[in-house]
MIKOLDREN-791408 format. One record per residue (C-alpha): x, y, z; residue in one letter. Coordinates in steps of 0.001 Angstrom, whole numbers, padded with zeros to 6 digits, always signed. Layout:
N
XYZA ...
***
This chain:
99
-003639-144779+062709M -004912-145689+059257A -002981-144722+056142L -004739-141891+054384E -004367-139634+051414I -006559-136539+051658P -010140-137750+051618G -009350-141449+051067I -008659-144187+053606K -006298-146571+051853L -007651-149567+053798G -011101-148976+052306L -009659-148602+048815A -007749-151883+049241L -010890-153672+050469A -012765-152337+047436G -009895-153392+045205L -010153-156918+046609A -013915-156865+045988G -013275-155758+042417G -010820-158609+041896V -013330-161142+043245V -016028-159668+040981S -013927-160687+037975L -014766-164316+038752S -018452-163841+037934Y -018416-161057+035333I -018568-162175+031701K -015180-162506+030031P -013529-159099+029853L -010598-157639+028006T -007584-156713+030123K -008598-153049+029954W -012169-153836+031078Q -010864-156004+033911A -008577-153178+035040F -011519-150758+034967L -013676-153201+036969A -011049-153433+039714V -010346-149687+039619F -014079-148915+039809T -014391-151191+042831G -011509-149478+044625A -012615-145911+043882V -016270-146617+044645S -015364-148215+047956A -013025-145369+048879A -015681-142703+048361Y -019000-144480+049035I -018063-146530+052110T -017867-143534+054480P -021384-142535+053395L -022722-146053+053988I -020922-146381+057336V -022342-143061+058491N -025880-143732+057212Y -026133-147212+058767F -024089-146229+061839N -021636-149101+061324L -018675-149571+063623S -015159-149109+062334S -014810-152901+062234T -017672-153110+059716G -016368-150482+057340E -013854-152767+055613H -016530-155393+055031G -018798-152726+053576A -015936-151506+051365A -015341-155041+050100F -019040-155465+049234L -019159-152099+047485I -016059-153045+045476G -017665-156372+044643L -020881-154904+043235V -019626-151537+041943A -019638-152618+038296M -023363-153332+038646N -024202-150322+040823L -022661-147636+038641I -024787-148414+035525P -027893-148501+037741G -027111-145096+039218I -026511-143680+035736I -029835-145112+034548K -031638-143476+037505L -029922-140200+036676S -031129-140424+033068D -034696-141071+034237R -034533-138045+036500F -033110-135907+033689K -035858-136823+031224T -038816-136601+033630N -037971-135297+037135P -041592-134994+038299E -042411-138615+037476D -039138-139759+039051F -039897-137927+042304I -043469-139283+042438K -042192-142844+042150K 
***
């Protein structure tokens, strides 16, 4: 049985945390606070997004930790992209939907 807090599998959060730590090796130099946020973002993103990805792509339970690691690794790049898409939708939803 996997360790869980309501709504979060700790194994996925740890895999995302590891991905966030590895991401520090290729992100431009960061302050300690920015580095903490990068790792935290990786862990939280992996904890909440991995189940969606696993379900959508019908991955086995053995693949979910790998997916969590990858999400943690790229979370610092994904989050700004998602926010940018949200801004585009907010300013012109019809054009966004057409594209």
